[in-house]
N, C-alpha and C positions, 0 to 999 in steps of 0.2 A: 193373567186374568185372575188366578187364584194365588195369593201371595205365598202360602206355605209350599206350593208346588214350584214356584219360581226359584226358591232358595235351593231346593233339591237338584234343579236343573243347573243352576250356577255351580254347585259343587261337583256335579258330574261333568260339566264342561271344563272346570279347572282341573279335575283329575285326568280327563282326556288329553288336555293340553300339556300337562306335566308328563304323562306317558309318551306323548308324541315328541316332546323335547328330549326325553331319555333315549327313544328310538332314533332320533336324528343324530344325537351324539354318538351312540353306538354305531350306527351305520357309517358315519364320517370316519370313525376310528378304523373300522374294517376296510374302508376304501383306501385309507392312507397306507394301512398295512399291505393291502394287495398291490398298490402302486409301488411301494417300496420293494416288495419281493419281485415284481416285474422288472424294475430297473436293475436290481442286483442280479437277477438271472441274465439279463442282457449283457451286463458288465463281465459277469463270469464266462458267458458264451464267447465274447470278444477275446477275453484273456486266454481262454482255451485255444481259440484259433491262432492266436499270436504265438503261444507256446508251441503248437504244433509246427507252424511255419518256421519258427526260429530253430526248433529241434531238426527239422528236415534240412534246413540250410547248414546247420552244424555238422550233421552226419555226412552231408555231400562233401563239404569242404575238407573235413578231417579224415574221412574213411574212403569215400567213393572216388573223389577226384584224384588222390595220389594213386590209387589202384588203377584207375583208367589211364593216367599217365604212364605208369609202368607197363600196362598192357599195351598201350600205343607203342612205346619204345620197343618192346619185344616183337610186336608185329613188323615194325620197321625193320628190325634185325632179321626176322625171318624173310622178309622181302629180299634183303641184301644176300642172305644165304642162298635164296633161289638163284639170284644172279651169279653167285660164286659156283654154284653147282653146274650151271650152264658152262661157265669158263673152265671148270674141271672136266666136264664131258668133252669139250673141244680140245682141251690139252691131252686128254687120254686118247681120243681118236687120233690126234696127230702123232703121238708117241706110243702107239700101240705096238708097232713092230719091235721098238726097243724094249718095251716092258716084256713082250713075249720072249724075247731073246734072253732076258735076264732070268726068267722063270725056268727055262729049259737048260739044263746042264749040258 
């Protein structure tokens, strides 16, 4: 309606559009950075779990499994000693009189 007022409004609208454009660009950059950091965090988390699992497997096969195999072999040997003790006890009972005679002069 008033020509002098319309020019001021156009300048104000132009300034607001430029400010809006600047804010949109800034917002888009921040969103890209946030997305990039989320993707990077996910990859690092996955890599961390892989490292943990591989380390656990390495420790098991290098340290734990050989020790368990050795322990299993020793337990088997102890089971055989138990059978040998039973055989020695029966042999001792069978030869007790001979052994008592050897001890007494």
